[in-house]
C-alpha positions in Angstrom: -2.9 0.3 18.6 -6.2 -1.3 17.8 -5.6 -5.0 17.1 -8.0 -4.9 14.1 -5.8 -2.3 12.3 -2.8 -3.9 10.7 0.3 -2.5 9.1 0.3 -3.6 5.5 3.6 -4.7 4.1 3.6 -3.6 0.5 5.8 -5.4 -2.1 7.6 -2.2 -3.0 11.4 -2.7 -2.7 13.8 0.1 -1.9 14.6 0.2 -5.7 11.0 0.4 -6.9 9.2 3.7 -7.6 5.5 2.9 -7.9 3.1 0.0 -7.4 0.0 0.1 -9.6 -3.1 -2.1 -9.3 -5.8 -1.9 -12.0 -8.6 -4.3 -11.6 -12.4 -4.8 -11.8 -13.9 -6.4 -8.7 -17.4 -7.6 -7.7 -16.5 -7.5 -4.0 -14.8 -4.6 -2.4 -13.5 -5.2 1.1 -10.2 -3.7 2.3 -9.9 -3.9 6.1 -8.6 -0.9 7.9 -4.8 -0.8 7.6 -1.9 1.6 7.3 1.5 1.7 5.5 4.3 4.2 5.2 3.7 4.7 1.5 1.5 7.4 -0.1 -1.6 5.9 -1.9 -3.8 7.2 -4.6 -7.1 5.3 -4.8 -9.5 5.8 -7.7 -12.8 3.9 -7.8 -15.3 4.0 -10.7 -18.8 2.6 -10.4 -18.5 2.1 -6.7 -21.5 4.0 -5.5 -22.5 2.7 -2.0 -19.0 1.6 -1.0 -18.1 3.0 2.4 -14.7 4.7 2.9 -12.9 5.0 6.2 -9.9 7.4 6.4 -8.7 8.3 9.9 -11.8 9.2 11.9 -13.8 10.0 8.8 -16.5 7.5 7.5 -18.5 8.2 4.3 -20.4 6.5 1.6 -18.8 7.1 -1.8 -20.3 8.1 -5.2 -19.7 6.7 -8.7 -16.4 8.7 -9.0 -14.0 8.4 -6.0 -10.5 9.8 -6.0 -8.5 10.0 -2.7 -4.9 10.6 -1.7 -3.9 9.0 1.6 -0.7 10.0 3.4 1.8 7.8 5.1 0.6 5.7 8.0 -2.9 7.1 7.9 -5.4 4.4 8.7 -7.8 3.7 5.8 -10.1 1.0 4.4 -13.1 0.4 2.2 -16.3 -1.8 2.8 -18.8 -2.9 0.2 -21.6 -1.6 2.4 -24.6 -0.7 0.2 -22.9 -1.2 -3.2 -24.7 -3.6 -5.5 -22.5 -3.2 -8.6 -20.4 -6.2 -9.7 -18.0 -4.3 -11.9 -16.3 -1.9 -9.5 -13.1 -0.5 -11.2 -10.3 0.2 -8.9 -6.9 1.8 -9.7 -4.5 2.0 -6.7 -1.1 3.7 -7.0 1.3 3.4 -4.1 4.7 5.1 -3.9 7.4 5.6 -1.3 7.1 8.6 1.0 10.6 9.7 0.1 10.3 9.1 -3.7 10.5 12.9 -4.2 13.6 14.2 -2.4 13.1 16.9 0.1 15.4 19.2 -1.8 13.3 18.7 -5.0 10.1 19.4 -3.1 11.6 22.6 -1.7 11.9 24.0 -5.3 9.3 26.6 -6.2 7.8 24.6 -9.0 7.1 21.7 -6.7 5.4 23.7 -3.9 1.9 22.6 -4.8 2.9 19.0 -4.6 4.8 19.5 -1.4 1.8 21.3 0.2 -0.6 18.5 -1.0 1.6 15.8 0.5 1.4 17.7 3.8 -2.4 17.8 3.6 -2.5 14.1 2.7 -1.6 13.4 6.3 -5.4 13.8 6.9 -6.5 12.2 3.6 -7.7 14.3 0.6 -10.9 13.7 -1.3 -10.8 15.3 -4.7 -14.0 16.8 -6.2 -16.2 14.9 -8.6 -15.2 17.3 -11.4 -11.5 16.5 -10.7 -12.2 12.8 -10.5 -14.0 12.8 -13.9 -11.3 15.0 -15.5 -8.6 12.5 -14.3 -10.4 9.3 -15.3 -9.0 8.8 -18.8 -5.4 9.5 -17.5 -5.7 7.1 -14.6 -7.2 4.4 -16.8 -4.1 4.6 -19.1 -1.5 4.8 -16.4 -1.0 1.1 -15.9 -0.1 0.8 -19.6 2.7 3.3 -19.6 6.4 2.2 -19.3 9.6 3.5 -17.9 10.4 7.2 -17.6 7.1 8.2 -19.4 5.3 6.6 -16.5 7.2 8.5 -13.9 6.7 11.8 -15.7 2.9 11.2 -16.2 2.5 10.3 -12.5 4.3 13.5 -11.5 2.1 15.5 -13.9 -1.0 13.8 -12.4 0.2 14.7 -8.9 0.8 18.3 -9.9 -2.7 18.6 -11.5 -4.3 17.1 -8.4 -2.3 19.5 -6.2 -3.7 22.6 -8.0 -7.3 21.3 -8.4 -10.2 23.0 -6.8 -12.6 22.0 -4.0 -10.3 19.5 -2.3 -11.8 18.1 1.0 -9.7 17.0 4.0 -11.2 13.9 5.5 -9.8 13.0 8.9 -10.0 15.6 11.7 -6.5 14.5 12.9 -3.3 13.3 11.4 -2.0 9.8 11.8 -1.2 8.7 15.3 1.5 6.6 13.7 3.6 9.4 12.4 6.6 8.2 14.3 6.7 4.8 12.6 9.3 5.8 10.0 10.9 8.4 12.3 12.0 5.5 14.6 15.5 4.6 13.6 15.1 1.2 15.1 11.9 0.2 13.3 13.2 1.6 10.0 16.4 -0.4 10.4 14.3 -3.6 11.0 12.1 -2.9 8.0 15.0 -2.2 5.6 16.9 -5.2 6.8 14.0 -7.6 6.2 13.3 -6.1 2.8 16.9 -6.9 1.9 17.1 -10.4 3.4 13.6 -11.9 3.3 14.8 -14.6 0.8 16.9 -16.4 3.4 16.3 -17.5 7.0 16.4 -14.5 9.3 16.5 -15.4 13.0 15.0 -13.6 15.9 18.3 -13.4 17.6 19.8 -11.8 14.5 17.2 -9.1 14.4 17.4 -8.4 18.2 21.2 -8.0 17.9 20.7 -5.7 15.0 19.1 -3.1 17.2 20.7 -4.0 20.5 17.7 -5.6 22.2 17.1 -8.9 23.9 14.9 -11.3 21.9 11.9 -10.8 24.3 12.3 -7.0 24.2 12.6 -7.0 20.4 9.4 -9.1 19.9 7.5 -6.8 22.3 8.9 -3.7 20.5 7.9 -5.0 17.1 4.4 -6.1 18.3 3.8 -2.7 19.8 4.9 -0.9 16.6 3.4 -3.1 13.9 0.7 -5.2 15.7 2.7 -8.3 14.5 5.2 -10.8 15.9 8.5 -11.1 14.2 7.4 -14.3 12.4 4.2 -12.6 11.2 6.1 -9.5 10.1 8.6 -11.3 8.0 6.0 -13.7 6.6 3.8 -10.8 5.5 6.8 -9.4 3.6 7.5 -12.7 1.9 3.8 -13.2 1.0 3.7 -9.7 -0.5 6.6 -10.6 -2.8 5.1 -14.0 -3.6 1.7 -12.4 -4.5 3.6 -10.0 -6.8 5.4 -12.9 -8.6 2.3 -15.1 -8.8 0.7 -12.4 -11.0 3.7 -11.0 -12.9 6.0 -14.0 -13.4 5.6 -17.3 -15.2 7.1 -19.3 -12.4 5.8 -22.4 -10.7 4.3 -22.1 -7.2 7.2 -24.1 -5.8 9.7 -21.7 -7.4 7.9 -18.7 -6.0 7.8 -20.3 -2.5 11.5 -20.8 -2.4 12.3 -17.5 -4.1 10.2 -15.6 -1.4 12.0 -17.3 1.5 9.8 -20.3 2.4 11.6 -23.5 3.0 8.8 -25.9 2.0 5.6 -25.8 -0.1 3.2 -26.8 2.7 4.3 -24.0 5.0 4.1 -21.5 2.1 0.6 -22.6 1.2 -0.5 -22.4 4.8 1.0 -18.9 5.5 -0.2 -17.5 2.1 -3.8 -18.6 2.7 -3.7 -17.2 6.2 -2.6 -13.8 4.9 -4.4 -13.6 1.6 -7.5 -15.8 2.4 -6.7 -17.9 -0.7 -4.2 -20.5 -1.7 -1.4 -19.4 -4.1 -3.1 -21.2 -7.0 -6.5 -19.6 -6.2 -4.9 -16.2 -5.9 -3.2 -16.6 -9.3 -6.4 -17.9 -11.0 -8.8 -15.4 -9.4 -6.8 -12.2 -9.7 -8.4 -10.0 -12.3 -6.6 -7.0 -13.7 -3.1 -5.6 -14.0 -0.5 -5.2 -11.3 2.8 -3.6 -12.1 5.8 -2.4 -10.2 8.2 0.2 -11.7 
């Protein structure tokens, strides 16, 4: 795996359905990464930004609407864009949110087929992007079951839209990430236990490996050591709470599994390129998890 491509740990827990970002940015740099969740990315006023999906690279227009499938490498660069009010709406959801038996129903066939195509990344037409703009701008303001129903409706309308373009010439080389029982077991276990101290020996024993073999296994599959992997998970949750909850930084540090403030600040800055207080102050927009 290319060392510059990292596996993003999203703060979606097993009980969450969707993660929504709605923000206006003057800078637009998302290094190439991958994650096992589906991602809808809508960008308004981003003409000149460069998009990378799989082996496809392209400069985007003022309206950009893309669906990226699980574990497909993707990223965005500011490139030639001079605008300082780029509006980004990103929606992430688990790759098993829609049960296979549900997707096998006739009415869900368009969505099922679209999910399959998304393994290469789908660019929707400018007409579809414009048609969806008002709905996507409202989606972060909807609550509860209405949100789930609206997202399902949006997915269906995208699935049947015309002039879709497949981006990458190949599907993800990382398709087996979630198909590995061992890596999925590690991921689920850390998601459920990140608040407390989790040891390397504990994780190695979980999947019947020596500590050295486990660290080598995790590094090969994720590009990260065990400490980096669990810290990324903790920072993901901390970032979520810094924005959504009225908690002190110290409370968030301990709640996310760090045993002291200095270590929390150091790790958070390394991962997010900002201190926790800077991150809280500088974040512009809405972030919601449902």
